[in-house]
C-alpha positions in Angstrom: 97.2 90.9 86.0 99.2 88.5 83.9 97.6 87.9 80.5 100.2 86.0 78.5 103.6 84.3 78.7 105.6 83.5 75.6 108.8 81.5 76.0 111.3 79.3 74.1 114.5 77.6 75.1 113.4 77.7 78.8 114.1 74.5 80.8 112.1 71.7 79.2 110.4 74.1 76.7 112.4 73.9 73.5 110.0 75.4 71.0 108.1 78.7 71.3 105.2 78.2 73.6 102.4 80.6 74.6 100.4 80.5 77.8 97.2 82.6 77.2 95.5 83.8 80.4 92.8 85.8 78.6 89.3 84.5 79.0 87.6 82.9 75.9 83.9 83.1 75.1 82.8 80.5 77.7 80.2 81.9 80.0 80.6 79.4 82.8 82.0 80.8 86.0 82.2 84.2 84.4 81.5 86.1 87.6 83.9 84.3 89.8 86.8 83.0 87.7 87.3 86.0 85.4 88.2 89.6 86.1 88.1 92.2 83.4 88.3 89.5 80.7 91.4 87.9 82.4 91.4 84.5 83.9 92.0 84.4 87.7 94.3 81.3 87.3 95.4 78.3 85.4 95.8 74.6 86.3 98.7 72.6 84.8 98.1 68.9 84.7 100.0 66.0 83.1 102.3 63.0 83.7 105.3 63.0 85.9 108.4 64.8 84.4 106.3 66.3 81.6 107.2 69.9 82.4 104.3 71.1 84.6 106.6 72.6 87.2 108.6 74.3 84.5 105.3 76.0 83.4 105.0 77.8 86.7 108.8 78.3 86.9 108.5 80.7 84.0 106.7 83.0 86.4 108.9 82.4 89.5 112.0 82.9 87.4 111.0 86.4 86.6 110.2 87.1 90.3 113.5 85.7 91.4 115.5 87.7 88.9 113.7 90.9 89.9 113.6 90.6 93.7 116.0 87.9 94.9 119.8 88.2 95.2 120.6 86.0 92.2 121.8 86.1 88.7 120.8 84.0 85.7 121.0 80.3 86.7 122.9 78.9 83.7 122.9 75.2 84.3 119.2 75.0 85.3 117.1 77.6 83.5 118.1 77.4 79.8 116.8 74.4 77.9 119.5 71.8 78.0 118.6 70.2 74.7 118.2 73.3 72.5 121.0 75.3 70.9 118.8 78.4 70.8 118.8 81.3 73.3 116.3 81.5 76.1 113.5 84.0 75.4 110.8 85.1 77.8 108.0 87.6 77.2 105.3 88.6 79.7 102.1 90.5 79.1 100.2 92.3 81.8 97.0 94.4 82.0 96.0 96.8 84.7 92.7 98.6 84.0 93.3 100.0 80.5 97.1 99.9 80.7 99.1 97.2 78.8 102.7 96.2 79.9 104.9 93.9 77.9 108.3 92.9 79.3 110.7 90.6 77.5 114.3 89.5 77.7 116.7 87.1 76.0 119.8 85.4 77.3 122.4 83.1 75.8 123.5 79.7 77.1 126.1 81.4 79.4 123.5 83.4 81.2 124.4 86.7 79.5 121.5 89.0 78.9 121.4 89.9 75.2 118.2 91.9 74.9 115.7 93.4 77.2 112.6 95.5 76.4 109.7 97.1 78.3 106.7 98.5 76.5 104.0 100.6 78.2 100.8 101.1 76.2 102.7 100.5 73.0 105.5 102.8 73.7 109.0 101.6 74.4 110.2 102.9 77.8 113.3 100.7 78.1 115.4 99.0 75.6 118.6 97.1 76.2 121.1 95.5 73.9 124.0 93.8 75.6 125.6 96.1 78.2 123.9 99.3 76.8 120.4 100.6 77.4 118.1 103.5 76.7 115.2 104.4 78.9 112.7 107.2 79.7 112.2 105.8 83.2 115.0 107.7 84.9 116.8 111.0 84.6 119.7 109.2 83.0 118.6 108.2 79.6 121.6 106.2 78.3 123.4 103.5 80.2 126.6 101.6 79.4 128.5 98.8 81.0 125.4 97.2 82.6 125.9 93.9 84.6 125.5 91.3 81.8 123.9 88.7 84.2 121.4 91.0 85.8 118.1 92.3 84.4 118.3 96.1 83.8 114.6 96.4 84.9 115.7 95.4 88.4 118.3 98.2 88.5 115.9 100.8 87.2 113.2 99.8 89.7 115.7 99.8 92.6 116.9 103.3 91.6 113.6 105.0 90.8 110.8 102.9 92.3 109.0 104.2 89.2 108.0 107.3 91.0 106.9 109.1 87.8 105.1 106.0 86.5 102.4 105.0 89.0 101.1 102.1 86.7 104.6 100.6 86.6 104.9 101.0 90.4 101.6 99.2 90.7 102.9 96.4 88.4 106.0 95.9 90.5 104.0 95.8 93.7 101.8 93.2 92.1 104.9 91.1 91.3 106.6 91.6 94.7 103.4 90.7 96.6 103.4 87.3 94.9 103.9 84.0 96.7 105.3 80.6 95.8 104.1 77.6 97.9 105.5 74.1 97.5 102.8 71.9 98.9 105.0 68.8 99.0 107.6 70.5 101.0 105.2 72.9 102.8 107.5 75.8 102.1 106.6 79.4 101.4 108.7 81.8 99.4 107.8 85.5 99.2 109.5 88.1 97.0 109.5 91.0 99.5 112.3 91.7 102.0 111.0 89.3 104.7 109.2 86.0 104.6 106.3 87.3 106.6 104.0 84.4 105.4 105.8 81.6 107.1 103.3 80.2 109.6 105.0 81.2 112.8 105.9 84.7 111.6 102.4 85.3 110.3 100.8 84.3 113.6 103.3 86.4 115.6 102.3 89.4 113.5 98.6 88.8 113.0 97.5 86.3 115.7 95.4 83.3 115.1 92.0 84.9 114.5 92.1 84.9 110.7 93.0 81.2 110.5 90.5 80.2 113.1 87.8 82.3 111.3 88.6 80.3 108.2 88.3 77.0 110.1 85.0 78.1 111.7 83.5 79.4 108.4 84.0 76.1 106.6 83.1 73.9 109.6 86.6 72.4 110.1 85.8 71.6 113.8 89.3 72.6 114.8 91.2 75.6 116.0 94.8 76.7 116.2 96.8 78.2 119.1 100.3 79.5 119.4 101.7 79.0 122.9 104.7 77.8 124.9 102.6 75.2 126.8 99.5 73.1 126.0 98.0 70.0 127.4 98.3 67.1 125.0 96.0 64.9 127.0 95.0 64.3 130.6 98.3 62.5 131.0 100.8 64.7 129.2 101.8 68.4 128.7 103.8 69.8 125.9 106.1 72.7 127.1 108.8 74.8 125.6 111.0 76.9 127.9 111.3 79.7 125.3 109.8 79.1 121.9 106.1 79.2 121.1 104.7 76.4 119.0 101.6 75.9 116.9 99.0 73.5 118.3 95.7 72.2 116.9 92.7 71.3 118.9 89.6 69.5 117.7 86.6 71.1 119.2 85.1 67.9 120.5 88.3 66.9 122.3 89.9 68.5 125.4 93.6 68.4 124.4 95.9 70.1 121.9 98.1 68.4 119.3 101.5 69.9 118.3 101.5 70.7 114.5 104.5 68.5 114.0 102.5 65.5 115.1 99.5 66.3 113.0 98.5 64.7 109.7 100.4 65.8 106.6 97.2 67.3 105.2 96.8 69.5 108.3 100.5 70.5 108.2 100.2 71.4 104.6 97.0 73.4 105.0 98.3 75.3 108.1 101.5 76.3 106.2 99.5 77.3 103.1 96.8 79.4 104.9 98.8 82.5 105.6 99.6 82.8 101.9 96.0 82.0 100.8 94.7 84.7 103.2 97.3 87.1 101.9 96.6 86.7 98.2 92.9 87.0 98.4 93.3 90.4 100.0 95.8 92.0 97.6 96.9 92.1 94.0 99.5 89.4 93.3 100.1 85.9 92.0 99.8 82.7 94.0 102.0 80.0 92.5 101.6 76.5 93.9 103.7 73.5 93.0 102.4 70.0 93.9 99.0 71.2 94.9 96.7 68.5 96.4 99.6 66.9 98.3 97.9 65.1 101.2 94.6 66.9 100.6 91.2 65.2 100.4 89.3 65.9 97.2 86.8 68.1 99.1 89.6 70.2 100.6 91.4 70.8 97.3 88.2 71.9 95.7 87.4 74.2 98.7 90.7 76.0 98.4 90.4 76.7 94.7 86.8 77.7 95.0 87.6 80.0 98.0 90.3 81.7 96.0 88.1 82.2 92.9 85.3 83.6 95.0 87.3 85.8 97.3 90.2 87.1 95.2 89.5 90.2 93.2 92.6 91.0 91.1 94.9 88.1 92.2 95.7 85.0 90.1 96.5 81.5 91.0 98.8 79.2 88.9 99.1 75.7 90.2 100.4 72.2 89.3 98.4 69.1 90.3 98.0 65.5 89.4 94.5 65.5 90.8 91.9 64.9 88.1 89.2 65.6 90.6 89.8 69.3 89.9 88.7 68.9 86.3 85.1 70.1 87.0 83.0 72.6 85.2 81.7 73.8 88.6 85.3 74.7 89.6 87.4 75.6 86.5 86.6 76.7 83.0 88.1 74.8 80.0 90.3 77.8 79.2 91.9 77.5 82.7 93.1 74.0 82.1 96.5 73.3 80.4 97.8 69.8 79.9 101.5 69.2 79.5 103.3 66.5 77.5 106.9 65.8 76.9 108.6 64.3 73.8 112.3 63.8 73.2 112.1 65.7 69.9 110.1 68.8 71.0 110.5 68.9 74.7 107.5 70.0 76.7 104.3 71.0 74.9 101.0 72.3 76.2 97.4 72.1 75.2 94.5 74.2 76.5 91.4 72.1 77.2 89.2 74.8 75.6 90.7 74.0 72.1 88.5 70.8 72.2 85.4 73.0 72.8 83.9 70.9 75.6 80.4 71.9 76.7 79.7 72.8 80.3 77.5 69.7 80.7 80.4 67.4 79.7 82.6 65.6 82.2 86.1 67.2 81.9 87.7 64.6 84.1 86.5 61.7 81.9 87.5 63.6 78.7 91.0 64.1 80.2 91.3 60.4 81.3 90.2 59.3 77.8 93.1 61.3 76.3 91.1 64.0 74.5 92.9 66.9 76.2 96.4 65.3 76.0 98.7 65.3 79.0 97.9 61.7 79.8 100.9 59.4 80.6 101.0 56.2 78.6 102.1 53.4 81.0 102.1 49.8 79.7 101.9 46.8 82.0 
């Protein structure tokens, strides 16, 4: 599981910034929101254009560099108003094993340094185009692609066959999912995007989704067919392709998903990813969470994840202050994000203000105690 990210010169984060995902001494939600002393997720909240999405981009950037066909995105990823290099460092913990992976690039997207530590021992070290490693039969490498992470190459060549804990780590990373709720898009980091709604239903059927609806009393069910009756007057029919339909249990007709509410469209497209992450080890990264969701629904989704996921983690961006509840999230799971012209994006963990469980976190945030509150003047 991810325990810490340290970064500087990344997108809107000019100065060195640390995201700590280790649990503090709070006892609230200890049994459901914490696994082995590690938080099962973080919420990033703040004003528009403060850097919230860039916070989770620090995670997806690593996944893209390791598993997607891409190189360092020079115009976008380095901080545009800092002269310094981009530095990223990731800490992970699996049982008693500690993994620390870091790399540094310059403004041209050239990898300058790369380092992998396993339980305090250096197993891979790269400087420029040269690297030394104990992870493969070849120990010394020269003329490495300067815009590609060497870790990607080593994993592709060895699959870490002699290092089961590193193989588990890479599986944890590759199982991860990015969901953009505003666009209702799912990005996976394996070979195929099997969590797109239609592909998921083709492979798994509709039972898991309908069981979710039934368990929580949604009073609706989903079908995947070529033909369905819209009403007593109309039939929807496709000559070849199947489509997703929703039926409210007290009505006798089906509605094509494309004609459903934005909330239902978002939920249906999110559900395959949600059902996937609670049953595996991975990260669930959500941008614009709460888009088109009722307060009760957004709470349900976060609570469901915390209760059902064992060793997965959720990192999500939201503007919804409704989520700031001691019955849903701990103070050490809440990061506020601010932006200033001089320092770029800065963060503050709500737990640094030592709120008590009995206090109203939402009111504390809206009063400015936690930071991350936009200052609009009429």
